[in-house]
C-alpha distance (Angstrom), angle and dihedral (degrees) to the residues before:
residue distance angle dihedral
X1 . . .
X2 3.81 . .
X3 3.79 118.1 .
X4 3.79 109.4 -144.2
X5 3.81 112.6 -135.5
X6 3.80 111.1 -166.0
X7 3.79 124.3 -165.6
X8 3.77 105.2 -158.3
X9 3.80 112.8 -144.2
X10 3.76 132.8 173.3
X11 3.76 126.5 165.1
X12 3.81 105.8 -35.5
X13 3.80 97.8 -26.0
X14 3.80 130.2 98.8
X15 3.78 133.5 -163.6
X16 3.78 132.5 160.0
X17 3.79 130.8 -130.9
X18 3.78 130.7 176.0
X19 3.79 119.3 -145.6
X20 3.78 118.1 -160.9
X21 3.79 116.5 -142.3
X22 3.75 117.2 -113.4
X23 3.80 116.2 -96.0
X24 3.82 120.1 -107.5
X25 3.77 112.1 -91.7
X26 3.80 93.4 29.8
X27 3.79 97.9 80.2
X28 3.80 121.8 131.4
X29 3.79 112.6 -108.5
X30 3.79 111.0 -85.6
X31 3.81 97.4 19.5
X32 3.78 123.9 104.1
X33 3.80 124.1 -145.4
X34 3.81 95.7 -104.1
X35 3.82 94.1 53.7
X36 3.80 92.0 42.8
X37 3.79 89.3 53.8
X38 3.81 90.7 49.0
X39 3.81 89.3 57.4
X40 3.81 94.3 39.4
X41 3.80 89.5 -125.3
X42 3.79 113.6 -161.8
X43 3.82 112.6 -169.8
X44 3.80 112.8 -139.5
X45 3.82 122.7 -121.8
X46 3.79 116.4 -86.1
X47 3.80 91.5 -106.9
X48 3.80 116.8 83.5
X49 3.81 120.3 -93.2
X50 3.79 112.4 -160.8
X51 3.80 115.4 -143.3
X52 3.83 110.6 -118.9
X53 3.79 115.0 -109.6
X54 3.80 127.0 -114.8
X55 3.79 137.4 177.2
X56 3.79 112.4 -155.9
X57 3.82 141.8 140.5
X58 3.80 124.8 -93.6
X59 3.81 128.3 -137.9
X60 3.80 90.7 -88.7
X61 3.81 93.9 54.7
X62 3.81 95.1 -104.4
X63 3.81 121.8 138.0
X64 3.79 108.7 -109.9
X65 3.79 124.1 -161.5
X66 3.82 119.7 -171.7
X67 3.80 88.2 -133.9
X68 3.80 87.9 69.2
X69 3.81 86.9 69.5
X70 3.79 94.1 63.9
X71 3.78 108.6 125.3
X72 3.83 91.9 31.0
X73 3.80 132.7 82.4
X74 3.82 113.3 -115.7
X75 3.80 126.2 -152.2
X76 3.82 99.8 -160.9
X77 3.81 126.7 -167.6
X78 3.80 138.0 160.1
X79 3.78 112.3 -122.0
X80 3.82 137.6 -174.7
X81 3.80 110.3 -130.5
X82 3.82 90.8 -152.3
X83 3.81 95.9 49.1
X84 3.80 118.3 117.9
X85 3.80 99.8 176.6
X86 3.81 124.9 36.2
X87 3.79 96.7 20.0
X88 3.80 91.2 43.8
X89 3.80 88.7 58.5
X90 3.81 89.4 49.4
X91 3.81 88.3 54.7
X92 3.80 89.7 57.0
X93 3.81 89.5 49.1
X94 3.80 92.5 52.6
X95 3.80 91.5 49.8
X96 3.81 89.5 49.8
X97 3.81 91.1 48.2
X98 3.80 91.9 50.7
X99 3.81 89.3 48.8
X100 3.81 90.9 53.8
X101 3.81 91.8 53.2
X102 3.81 118.2 84.7
X103 3.80 116.4 -121.6
X104 3.80 91.2 -104.5
X105 3.81 90.2 60.5
X106 3.82 97.0 40.3
X107 3.79 90.2 67.1
X108 3.81 89.9 55.4
X109 3.81 97.8 46.9
X110 3.81 127.8 69.7
X111 3.80 126.5 -164.4
X112 3.81 107.2 -149.0
X113 3.81 130.2 -179.9
X114 3.79 126.5 -176.6
X115 3.78 115.0 -147.6
X116 3.82 112.2 -107.9
X117 3.80 94.6 -171.2
X118 3.84 113.6 83.6
X119 3.81 91.5 -179.0
X120 3.82 91.5 68.2
X121 3.77 103.3 35.4
X122 3.81 105.3 142.1
X123 3.83 119.7 114.7
X124 3.81 87.4 -120.0
X125 3.83 89.3 60.1
X126 3.81 94.4 55.4
X127 3.80 91.4 41.0
X128 3.80 91.7 52.8
X129 3.81 91.3 50.9
X130 3.82 91.9 46.1
X131 3.80 92.1 52.1
X132 3.81 93.8 44.2
X133 3.80 91.2 55.3
X134 3.79 99.3 43.0
X135 3.79 98.1 -106.7
X136 3.78 95.6 109.8
X137 3.80 89.6 79.9
X138 3.83 93.3 59.5
X139 3.84 111.3 95.1
X140 3.81 89.9 -158.0
X141 3.84 95.6 54.0
X142 3.80 120.0 105.5
X143 3.82 122.4 179.0
X144 3.80 106.6 -170.4
X145 3.76 129.5 -158.7
X146 3.79 140.1 164.4
X147 3.78 143.7 151.8
X148 3.83 114.1 -28.4
X149 3.81 91.1 -108.5
X150 3.82 90.5 53.4
X151 3.80 92.4 50.1
X152 3.80 92.2 48.2
X153 3.81 90.8 49.1
X154 3.82 92.1 52.4
X155 3.81 92.9 48.3
X156 3.82 91.3 49.1
X157 3.80 91.9 48.5
X158 3.82 90.7 55.8
X159 3.80 94.2 40.8
X160 3.80 93.1 -116.8
X161 3.82 111.7 152.2
X162 3.80 116.5 -132.3
X163 3.80 121.6 -170.9
X164 3.80 115.7 -166.4
X165 3.80 128.4 -152.2
X166 3.82 105.0 -167.8
X167 3.81 93.6 -177.2
X168 3.80 93.0 57.0
X169 3.83 94.5 29.5
X170 3.80 88.0 -130.7
X171 3.79 136.9 122.7
X172 3.78 143.1 -152.7
X173 3.79 114.4 -147.0
X174 3.77 143.6 -180.0
X175 3.78 120.2 -90.0
X176 3.79 100.9 -140.2
X177 3.81 121.6 145.5
X178 3.80 114.4 -158.4
X179 3.80 121.8 -159.5
X180 3.81 109.5 -155.1
X181 3.79 119.8 -170.3
X182 3.84 125.2 -138.5
X183 3.82 90.6 -91.2
X184 3.82 92.0 57.2
X185 3.82 96.6 -103.5
X186 3.82 122.5 137.1
X187 3.79 102.9 -125.4
X188 3.81 102.7 167.9
X189 3.78 138.7 15.7
X190 3.80 127.8 -158.1
X191 3.81 136.2 160.2
X192 3.79 140.6 -131.8
X193 3.78 128.5 -143.9
X194 3.80 134.6 105.6
X195 3.80 92.9 -8.4
X196 3.80 91.1 56.3
X197 3.81 87.3 75.1
X198 3.81 85.3 75.2
X199 3.78 87.3 80.7
X200 3.81 103.3 176.9
X201 3.83 99.8 52.1
X202 3.80 93.2 34.2
X203 3.80 91.9 51.8
X204 3.80 90.4 46.2
X205 3.80 90.1 52.2
X206 3.80 91.6 51.5
X207 3.79 90.4 50.1
X208 3.80 90.7 51.4
X209 3.82 91.9 49.4
X210 3.80 90.5 50.5
X211 3.80 93.2 46.4
X212 3.81 92.0 47.7
X213 3.80 90.5 54.7
X214 3.81 90.8 61.2
X215 3.79 119.0 92.3
X216 3.80 109.8 -83.2
X217 3.81 92.0 -110.5
X218 3.83 91.1 56.8
X219 3.79 99.8 47.3
X220 3.77 118.1 112.2
X221 3.79 141.8 178.3
X222 3.81 114.5 -65.3
X223 3.79 123.3 -147.5
X224 3.78 126.6 -128.4
X225 3.78 126.9 47.4
X226 3.79 139.6 -89.1
X227 3.76 120.8 -115.9
X228 3.77 114.4 -95.7
X229 3.77 128.8 -131.2
X230 3.82 112.1 -86.6
X231 3.78 112.2 -90.1
X232 3.81 130.7 -169.4
X233 3.82 112.6 -92.1
X234 3.82 92.4 3.4
X235 3.81 122.5 134.9
X236 3.81 102.3 -141.9
X237 3.81 129.0 102.7
X238 3.80 109.0 -58.7
X239 3.82 94.5 15.2
X240 3.79 123.1 119.0
X241 3.82 103.9 -140.1
X242 3.74 128.0 -162.2
X243 3.82 110.4 -93.0
X244 3.79 118.2 -77.4
X245 3.78 105.5 -111.9
X246 3.79 140.0 -178.3
X247 3.77 143.0 128.1
X248 3.80 114.0 -60.6
X249 3.79 112.9 -97.2
X250 3.81 96.0 172.0
X251 3.79 121.4 17.1
X252 3.78 123.4 -9.0
X253 3.82 100.5 -73.9
X254 3.80 113.7 119.5
X255 3.81 100.7 168.0
X256 3.81 140.5 37.4
X257 3.81 86.5 -132.7
X258 3.81 90.2 85.7
X259 3.80 90.5 67.5
X260 3.81 96.7 57.2
X261 3.78 108.7 133.3
X262 3.82 92.4 43.6
X263 3.78 135.4 68.7
X264 3.80 106.7 -96.8
X265 3.81 127.4 -151.1
X266 3.81 112.5 -155.8
X267 3.81 115.9 -166.6
X268 3.81 116.8 -166.1
X269 3.82 109.0 -158.8
X270 3.79 144.2 150.5
X271 3.80 138.0 -154.2
X272 3.82 89.9 -116.6
X273 3.82 93.3 56.8
X274 3.82 113.1 98.3
X275 3.81 94.8 -165.9
X276 3.81 89.7 51.8
X277 3.79 89.6 66.7
X278 3.82 86.6 60.6
X279 3.79 96.8 45.8
X280 3.80 99.7 41.6
X281 3.83 95.6 63.9
X282 3.81 89.5 45.8
X283 3.80 91.0 52.3
X284 3.78 90.2 47.8
X285 3.80 91.9 50.7
X286 3.82 91.9 48.7
X287 3.80 91.3 48.2
X288 3.80 91.2 50.3
X289 3.80 92.6 50.3
X290 3.80 96.4 45.3
X291 3.78 95.2 42.5
X292 3.78 117.4 -172.3
X293 3.82 93.8 -15.5
X294 3.83 91.1 89.4
X295 3.81 126.6 31.1
X296 3.80 119.8 -135.1
X297 3.79 125.3 -163.4
X298 3.78 126.0 -179.3
X299 3.81 121.8 -153.9
X300 3.80 113.7 -159.8
X301 3.81 105.4 -153.8
X302 3.81 123.4 -149.3
X303 3.82 97.0 -16.1
X304 3.77 124.7 126.3
X305 3.82 107.0 -116.6
X306 3.81 95.0 -108.3
X307 3.81 91.6 51.6
X308 3.80 91.8 47.0
X309 3.80 92.5 50.4
X310 3.79 90.9 49.7
X311 3.83 91.3 51.0
X312 3.80 91.4 47.6
X313 3.80 90.9 49.9
X314 3.81 91.6 48.8
X315 3.81 88.9 54.4
X316 3.83 93.3 43.5
X317 3.80 92.1 -118.6
X318 3.79 118.2 166.8
X319 3.83 100.7 157.0
X320 3.82 113.9 116.4
X321 3.78 109.1 -80.9
X322 3.78 132.6 -177.6
X323 3.77 128.8 -156.4
X324 3.82 119.3 -116.8
X325 3.79 97.7 179.4
X326 3.79 93.5 158.2
X327 3.81 92.9 45.2
X328 3.80 92.8 -126.5
X329 3.81 95.0 134.7
X330 3.80 92.6 45.8
X331 3.81 89.5 49.0
X332 3.80 91.6 49.9
X333 3.80 89.6 55.0
X334 3.81 91.4 43.2
X335 3.79 91.3 -124.6
X336 3.80 104.5 -165.4
X337 3.80 99.3 -173.5
X338 3.79 140.9 -3.4
X339 2.92 134.1 -71.0
X340 3.79 95.0 36.3
X341 3.80 122.2 174.2
X342 3.79 126.6 -155.3
X343 3.80 122.1 -177.7
X344 3.80 118.9 -159.5
X345 3.80 127.4 -161.0
X346 3.82 120.5 -122.6
X347 3.81 87.1 -93.6
X348 3.81 92.9 51.4
X349 3.81 98.3 -102.3
X350 3.81 117.8 146.1
X351 3.81 108.0 -111.3
X352 3.81 102.7 163.4
X353 3.80 135.2 23.8
X354 3.79 113.5 -177.1
X355 3.82 123.1 177.2
X356 3.79 118.0 -153.7
X357 3.78 131.4 5.4
X358 3.80 116.4 -6.0
X359 3.78 107.1 -165.5
X360 3.79 123.4 -138.5
X361 3.83 89.7 -109.7
X362 3.80 92.1 52.1
X363 3.80 93.6 46.0
X364 3.79 92.5 47.8
X365 3.80 90.2 49.0
X366 3.80 91.9 50.5
X367 3.79 95.1 48.2
X368 3.80 95.0 46.2
X369 3.80 89.1 47.0
X370 3.78 91.1 53.2
X371 3.81 92.2 45.0
X372 3.84 113.9 18.4
X373 3.82 89.6 -177.1
X374 3.80 91.9 69.3
X375 3.80 116.3 116.0
X376 3.78 116.3 -100.5
X377 3.80 108.8 -89.5
X378 3.78 91.7 -156.6
Protein backbone atom coordinates (compact mmCIF):
# COMPACT_ATOMS: atom_id res chain seq x y z
CA UNK A 1 0.00 0.00 0.00
CA UNK A 2 1.47 3.36 -1.03
CA UNK A 3 1.52 6.14 1.54
CA UNK A 4 0.90 9.46 -0.18
CA UNK A 5 3.27 12.20 1.02
CA UNK A 6 2.06 15.63 -0.08
CA UNK A 7 4.19 18.77 0.00
CA UNK A 8 1.73 21.62 0.04
CA UNK A 9 2.94 24.64 -1.93
CA UNK A 10 1.30 27.88 -2.89
CA UNK A 11 3.03 30.96 -4.18
CA UNK A 12 6.37 31.12 -2.36
CA UNK A 13 5.34 29.20 0.76
CA UNK A 14 5.89 25.55 1.68
CA UNK A 15 4.34 23.26 4.25
CA UNK A 16 4.16 19.50 4.54
CA UNK A 17 1.23 17.21 5.22
CA UNK A 18 1.02 13.44 5.31
CA UNK A 19 -2.14 11.73 4.12
CA UNK A 20 -2.76 8.16 5.22
CA UNK A 21 -4.34 5.85 2.66
CA UNK A 22 -7.80 4.61 3.38
CA UNK A 23 -8.05 1.18 5.01
CA UNK A 24 -9.27 -1.82 2.99
CA UNK A 25 -13.00 -2.30 3.29
CA UNK A 26 -13.66 1.40 3.79
CA UNK A 27 -13.48 2.47 0.16
CA UNK A 28 -16.14 4.65 -1.42
CA UNK A 29 -18.32 2.75 -3.88
CA UNK A 30 -16.73 2.66 -7.32
CA UNK A 31 -13.16 3.47 -6.23
CA UNK A 32 -10.39 0.91 -6.02
CA UNK A 33 -7.62 0.97 -3.41
CA UNK A 34 -4.92 2.26 -5.75
CA UNK A 35 -6.96 5.28 -6.88
CA UNK A 36 -8.13 5.99 -3.33
CA UNK A 37 -4.51 6.03 -2.21
CA UNK A 38 -3.60 8.39 -5.06
CA UNK A 39 -6.18 10.88 -3.76
CA UNK A 40 -5.37 10.25 -0.09
CA UNK A 41 -9.03 9.46 0.55
CA UNK A 42 -10.01 9.64 4.21
CA UNK A 43 -13.50 8.25 4.87
CA UNK A 44 -15.46 10.32 7.38
CA UNK A 45 -16.85 8.85 10.63
CA UNK A 46 -20.25 7.21 10.41
CA UNK A 47 -21.89 10.11 12.24
CA UNK A 48 -22.84 13.14 10.15
CA UNK A 49 -20.43 16.07 9.80
CA UNK A 50 -22.17 19.24 8.67
CA UNK A 51 -20.18 21.42 6.29
CA UNK A 52 -19.56 24.87 7.83
CA UNK A 53 -21.48 27.71 6.22
CA UNK A 54 -20.03 30.66 4.31
CA UNK A 55 -21.34 33.66 2.41
CA UNK A 56 -18.85 34.94 -0.16
CA UNK A 57 -18.66 36.35 -3.71
CA UNK A 58 -18.03 34.28 -6.84
CA UNK A 59 -15.78 35.10 -9.80
CA UNK A 60 -18.64 36.92 -11.53
CA UNK A 61 -19.31 39.22 -8.57
CA UNK A 62 -22.44 37.40 -7.41
CA UNK A 63 -23.13 36.73 -3.73
CA UNK A 64 -22.76 33.02 -3.07
CA UNK A 65 -24.19 31.25 -0.04
CA UNK A 66 -23.28 27.60 0.62
CA UNK A 67 -26.97 26.92 1.27
CA UNK A 68 -27.59 27.50 -2.43
CA UNK A 69 -25.73 24.23 -3.05
CA UNK A 70 -28.30 22.12 -1.23
CA UNK A 71 -29.47 19.38 -3.55
CA UNK A 72 -26.08 19.25 -5.31
CA UNK A 73 -22.80 17.51 -4.46
CA UNK A 74 -19.94 19.94 -3.78
CA UNK A 75 -16.24 19.25 -4.31
CA UNK A 76 -14.75 21.98 -2.10
CA UNK A 77 -11.11 23.11 -2.01
CA UNK A 78 -9.12 26.13 -0.87
CA UNK A 79 -7.12 27.68 -3.68
CA UNK A 80 -4.55 30.47 -4.10
CA UNK A 81 -5.55 32.76 -6.97
CA UNK A 82 -1.90 33.66 -7.60
CA UNK A 83 -0.60 30.07 -7.63
CA UNK A 84 0.99 28.75 -10.82
CA UNK A 85 2.05 25.30 -9.63
CA UNK A 86 0.08 23.12 -7.20
CA UNK A 87 -3.27 24.85 -7.68
CA UNK A 88 -2.77 24.94 -11.45
CA UNK A 89 -2.47 21.15 -11.42
CA UNK A 90 -5.66 20.96 -9.35
CA UNK A 91 -7.41 23.00 -12.05
CA UNK A 92 -6.45 20.38 -14.63
CA UNK A 93 -7.77 17.66 -12.30
CA UNK A 94 -11.13 19.40 -11.91
CA UNK A 95 -11.49 19.79 -15.68
CA UNK A 96 -10.67 16.09 -16.09
CA UNK A 97 -13.18 15.15 -13.39
CA UNK A 98 -15.92 17.20 -15.04
CA UNK A 99 -15.08 15.55 -18.37
CA UNK A 100 -15.48 12.09 -16.83
CA UNK A 101 -18.95 12.94 -15.52
CA UNK A 102 -21.92 12.52 -17.87
CA UNK A 103 -24.01 15.63 -18.53
CA UNK A 104 -26.77 14.36 -16.25
CA UNK A 105 -24.34 14.32 -13.31
CA UNK A 106 -22.56 17.59 -14.14
CA UNK A 107 -25.73 19.52 -13.39
CA UNK A 108 -25.86 17.95 -9.93
CA UNK A 109 -22.21 18.50 -8.97
CA UNK A 110 -20.48 21.81 -8.19
CA UNK A 111 -16.73 22.41 -8.05
CA UNK A 112 -16.13 25.16 -5.48
CA UNK A 113 -12.88 26.77 -4.32
CA UNK A 114 -12.51 29.38 -1.59
CA UNK A 115 -9.70 31.86 -2.13
CA UNK A 116 -6.78 31.27 0.26
CA UNK A 117 -4.96 34.47 -0.70
CA UNK A 118 -6.21 37.58 1.18
CA UNK A 119 -3.76 39.81 -0.68
CA UNK A 120 -5.62 39.30 -3.97
CA UNK A 121 -9.23 39.10 -2.90
CA UNK A 122 -11.18 40.92 -5.62
CA UNK A 123 -13.64 38.97 -7.81
CA UNK A 124 -11.54 40.03 -10.80
CA UNK A 125 -8.53 38.23 -9.26
CA UNK A 126 -10.32 34.88 -8.96
CA UNK A 127 -11.94 35.33 -12.37
CA UNK A 128 -8.57 35.99 -14.01
CA UNK A 129 -7.10 32.84 -12.45
CA UNK A 130 -10.15 30.77 -13.43
CA UNK A 131 -9.93 31.89 -17.04
CA UNK A 132 -6.16 31.42 -17.23
CA UNK A 133 -6.49 27.80 -16.12
CA UNK A 134 -9.47 26.77 -18.22
CA UNK A 135 -12.05 26.65 -15.46
CA UNK A 136 -13.97 29.70 -16.60
CA UNK A 137 -15.71 27.59 -19.24
CA UNK A 138 -17.22 25.22 -16.65
CA UNK A 139 -20.79 26.27 -15.70
CA UNK A 140 -20.47 24.34 -12.42
CA UNK A 141 -17.24 26.07 -11.28
CA UNK A 142 -17.36 28.68 -8.51
CA UNK A 143 -14.22 30.44 -7.22
CA UNK A 144 -15.25 32.36 -4.11
CA UNK A 145 -13.60 35.31 -2.46
CA UNK A 146 -14.35 38.02 0.09
CA UNK A 147 -12.79 40.29 2.68
CA UNK A 148 -9.62 38.87 4.29
CA UNK A 149 -11.47 38.29 7.58
CA UNK A 150 -14.17 36.30 5.74
CA UNK A 151 -11.60 34.14 3.98
CA UNK A 152 -9.73 33.46 7.22
CA UNK A 153 -12.98 32.54 8.97
CA UNK A 154 -13.90 30.02 6.24
CA UNK A 155 -10.45 28.40 6.31
CA UNK A 156 -10.56 28.10 10.11
CA UNK A 157 -14.05 26.59 10.02
CA UNK A 158 -12.83 23.82 7.69
CA UNK A 159 -9.55 23.33 9.53
CA UNK A 160 -7.47 24.39 6.53
CA UNK A 161 -4.12 25.89 7.59
CA UNK A 162 -3.14 29.17 5.94
CA UNK A 163 0.33 30.66 6.39
CA UNK A 164 0.72 34.28 5.29
CA UNK A 165 3.84 36.05 4.04
CA UNK A 166 2.96 39.76 4.06
CA UNK A 167 6.31 40.82 2.59
CA UNK A 168 5.88 38.62 -0.48
CA UNK A 169 2.06 38.84 -0.48
CA UNK A 170 1.97 35.06 -0.80
CA UNK A 171 0.50 32.15 1.13
CA UNK A 172 0.97 28.48 1.89
CA UNK A 173 -2.27 26.57 2.41
CA UNK A 174 -3.68 23.16 3.19
CA UNK A 175 -4.51 20.77 0.38
CA UNK A 176 -7.76 19.27 1.66
CA UNK A 177 -10.57 18.29 -0.71
CA UNK A 178 -14.00 18.07 0.93
CA UNK A 179 -16.84 16.08 -0.63
CA UNK A 180 -20.18 17.48 0.56
CA UNK A 181 -23.38 15.60 -0.19
CA UNK A 182 -26.68 17.22 -1.30
CA UNK A 183 -27.81 17.51 2.34
CA UNK A 184 -24.72 19.56 3.27
CA UNK A 185 -22.84 16.73 5.03
CA UNK A 186 -19.11 16.14 4.53
CA UNK A 187 -18.96 12.50 3.46
CA UNK A 188 -15.37 12.14 2.22
CA UNK A 189 -12.08 14.00 2.44
CA UNK A 190 -9.11 13.74 0.10
CA UNK A 191 -6.07 15.89 -0.73
CA UNK A 192 -4.19 17.28 -3.71
CA UNK A 193 -0.47 17.77 -4.13
CA UNK A 194 2.26 15.98 -6.07
CA UNK A 195 -0.05 13.12 -7.05
CA UNK A 196 -2.50 15.56 -8.63
CA UNK A 197 -0.05 15.88 -11.52
CA UNK A 198 -1.31 12.43 -12.56
CA UNK A 199 -4.28 14.19 -14.10
CA UNK A 200 -6.24 11.35 -15.71
CA UNK A 201 -6.52 8.97 -12.73
CA UNK A 202 -6.76 11.81 -10.21
CA UNK A 203 -9.58 13.46 -12.16
CA UNK A 204 -11.33 10.10 -12.51
CA UNK A 205 -11.09 9.57 -8.76
CA UNK A 206 -12.63 12.98 -8.06
CA UNK A 207 -15.47 12.21 -10.45
CA UNK A 208 -16.12 8.91 -8.68
CA UNK A 209 -16.15 10.60 -5.25
CA UNK A 210 -18.62 13.19 -6.51
CA UNK A 211 -20.84 10.58 -8.16
CA UNK A 212 -20.81 8.39 -5.04
CA UNK A 213 -22.04 11.31 -2.94
CA UNK A 214 -25.24 11.51 -5.01
CA UNK A 215 -28.30 9.60 -3.85
CA UNK A 216 -28.08 5.99 -5.02
CA UNK A 217 -30.93 6.48 -7.49
CA UNK A 218 -29.05 9.35 -9.20
CA UNK A 219 -25.63 7.75 -9.58
CA UNK A 220 -24.42 6.94 -13.06
CA UNK A 221 -21.45 5.52 -14.92
CA UNK A 222 -18.27 7.62 -14.68
CA UNK A 223 -15.71 7.84 -17.47
CA UNK A 224 -11.99 7.29 -17.16
CA UNK A 225 -10.26 4.42 -15.41
CA UNK A 226 -8.95 3.49 -11.97
CA UNK A 227 -5.28 2.92 -11.39
CA UNK A 228 -4.22 -0.69 -11.56
CA UNK A 229 -2.11 -2.65 -9.13
CA UNK A 230 1.63 -2.29 -9.86
CA UNK A 231 2.88 -4.95 -12.24
CA UNK A 232 6.42 -5.91 -13.25
CA UNK A 233 7.62 -4.05 -16.37
CA UNK A 234 4.41 -2.00 -16.57
CA UNK A 235 4.41 1.76 -17.21
CA UNK A 236 1.60 2.97 -14.95
CA UNK A 237 1.82 4.71 -11.57
CA UNK A 238 3.70 2.47 -9.15
CA UNK A 239 5.11 0.20 -11.88
CA UNK A 240 8.83 -0.23 -12.50
CA UNK A 241 9.11 -0.32 -16.31
CA UNK A 242 11.96 -1.58 -18.37
CA UNK A 243 14.34 1.28 -19.23
CA UNK A 244 13.33 3.68 -21.99
CA UNK A 245 15.75 3.04 -24.83
CA UNK A 246 16.55 4.32 -28.31
CA UNK A 247 19.35 5.60 -30.47
CA UNK A 248 21.00 8.76 -29.16
CA UNK A 249 19.66 11.91 -30.79
CA UNK A 250 21.48 14.35 -28.50
CA UNK A 251 24.42 13.25 -26.38
CA UNK A 252 25.46 9.64 -25.98
CA UNK A 253 22.70 8.37 -23.67
CA UNK A 254 20.63 5.56 -25.16
CA UNK A 255 18.72 4.37 -22.08
CA UNK A 256 17.05 5.75 -18.95
CA UNK A 257 18.90 3.02 -17.05
CA UNK A 258 21.95 5.27 -16.75
CA UNK A 259 20.05 7.62 -14.45
CA UNK A 260 19.16 5.02 -11.80
CA UNK A 261 19.92 6.45 -8.39
CA UNK A 262 18.37 9.83 -9.29
CA UNK A 263 14.88 11.09 -9.99
CA UNK A 264 14.46 11.11 -13.76
CA UNK A 265 12.24 13.41 -15.83
CA UNK A 266 11.29 11.89 -19.19
CA UNK A 267 9.76 14.28 -21.73
CA UNK A 268 8.05 12.72 -24.75
CA UNK A 269 7.88 15.31 -27.55
CA UNK A 270 7.82 15.77 -31.32
CA UNK A 271 8.74 18.44 -33.85
CA UNK A 272 5.09 18.70 -34.91
CA UNK A 273 3.89 19.50 -31.37
CA UNK A 274 3.37 23.24 -30.77
CA UNK A 275 3.16 22.93 -26.98
CA UNK A 276 6.45 20.99 -26.98
CA UNK A 277 8.26 24.11 -28.14
CA UNK A 278 7.06 25.74 -24.90
CA UNK A 279 7.95 22.86 -22.60
CA UNK A 280 11.33 21.90 -24.06
CA UNK A 281 13.06 25.21 -23.21
CA UNK A 282 11.54 25.07 -19.71
CA UNK A 283 12.88 21.55 -19.20
CA UNK A 284 16.27 22.64 -20.45
CA UNK A 285 16.32 25.61 -18.07
CA UNK A 286 15.32 23.41 -15.11
CA UNK A 287 17.97 20.84 -16.01
CA UNK A 288 20.63 23.55 -16.23
CA UNK A 289 19.70 24.99 -12.83
CA UNK A 290 19.47 21.66 -11.01
CA UNK A 291 22.58 20.20 -12.58
CA UNK A 292 23.31 16.55 -11.92
CA UNK A 293 20.86 16.33 -9.00
CA UNK A 294 18.01 15.37 -11.37
CA UNK A 295 18.32 13.41 -14.61
CA UNK A 296 16.47 14.58 -17.71
CA UNK A 297 15.81 12.47 -20.80
CA UNK A 298 14.01 13.61 -23.91
CA UNK A 299 12.20 11.15 -26.19
CA UNK A 300 11.61 12.47 -29.71
CA UNK A 301 8.55 10.61 -30.99
CA UNK A 302 7.99 9.77 -34.66
CA UNK A 303 10.57 12.19 -36.09
CA UNK A 304 13.35 11.22 -38.45
CA UNK A 305 16.65 11.89 -36.64
CA UNK A 306 17.58 14.91 -38.76
CA UNK A 307 14.19 16.53 -38.14
CA UNK A 308 14.40 15.83 -34.41
CA UNK A 309 17.88 17.33 -34.16
CA UNK A 310 16.74 20.44 -36.00
CA UNK A 311 13.75 20.85 -33.63
CA UNK A 312 15.98 20.35 -30.60
CA UNK A 313 18.44 22.94 -31.90
CA UNK A 314 15.63 25.43 -32.57
CA UNK A 315 14.53 25.04 -28.94
CA UNK A 316 18.11 25.19 -27.60
CA UNK A 317 17.85 21.70 -26.14
CA UNK A 318 21.04 20.00 -25.01
CA UNK A 319 19.64 17.47 -22.49
CA UNK A 320 20.20 13.82 -23.49
CA UNK A 321 17.55 12.81 -26.00
CA UNK A 322 16.80 9.54 -27.74
CA UNK A 323 14.98 8.96 -31.00
CA UNK A 324 11.70 7.01 -30.99
CA UNK A 325 10.98 7.20 -34.71
CA UNK A 326 8.69 4.18 -34.66
CA UNK A 327 6.87 5.37 -31.53
CA UNK A 328 7.48 2.09 -29.70
CA UNK A 329 8.55 3.74 -26.43
CA UNK A 330 5.65 6.19 -26.51
CA UNK A 331 3.27 3.30 -27.18
CA UNK A 332 4.70 1.30 -24.29
CA UNK A 333 3.99 4.22 -21.96
CA UNK A 334 0.56 4.76 -23.53
CA UNK A 335 1.38 8.38 -24.29
CA UNK A 336 -1.97 9.97 -25.11
CA UNK A 337 -0.77 13.40 -26.22
CA UNK A 338 2.40 15.45 -26.53
CA UNK A 339 4.21 16.70 -24.61
CA UNK A 340 3.90 13.95 -22.03
CA UNK A 341 6.00 13.90 -18.86
CA UNK A 342 6.92 10.85 -16.80
CA UNK A 343 8.93 11.12 -13.58
CA UNK A 344 10.75 8.04 -12.29
CA UNK A 345 12.04 7.43 -8.77
CA UNK A 346 15.73 6.67 -8.16
CA UNK A 347 14.80 2.97 -8.35
CA UNK A 348 12.97 3.40 -11.67
CA UNK A 349 9.40 3.37 -10.34
CA UNK A 350 6.82 5.55 -12.11
CA UNK A 351 5.85 8.38 -9.76
CA UNK A 352 4.18 10.89 -12.10
CA UNK A 353 2.44 10.68 -15.47
CA UNK A 354 1.34 14.04 -16.81
CA UNK A 355 -0.32 14.49 -20.22
CA UNK A 356 0.04 17.83 -21.96
CA UNK A 357 2.04 20.91 -21.06
CA UNK A 358 3.80 20.86 -17.69
CA UNK A 359 4.84 24.41 -16.93
CA UNK A 360 8.19 25.32 -15.41
CA UNK A 361 6.44 26.27 -12.14
CA UNK A 362 4.63 22.92 -11.98
CA UNK A 363 7.76 20.92 -12.80
CA UNK A 364 9.84 22.81 -10.24
CA UNK A 365 7.14 22.25 -7.62
CA UNK A 366 7.01 18.53 -8.35
CA UNK A 367 10.76 18.03 -8.22
CA UNK A 368 11.25 20.02 -5.02
CA UNK A 369 8.33 18.13 -3.48
CA UNK A 370 9.92 14.81 -4.35
CA UNK A 371 13.34 15.96 -3.12
CA UNK A 372 13.21 19.00 -0.79
CA UNK A 373 17.03 19.01 -0.63
CA UNK A 374 17.31 20.10 -4.27
CA UNK A 375 18.88 23.50 -4.89
CA UNK A 376 16.49 26.35 -5.57
CA UNK A 377 15.84 26.54 -9.30
CA UNK A 378 14.87 30.19 -9.06
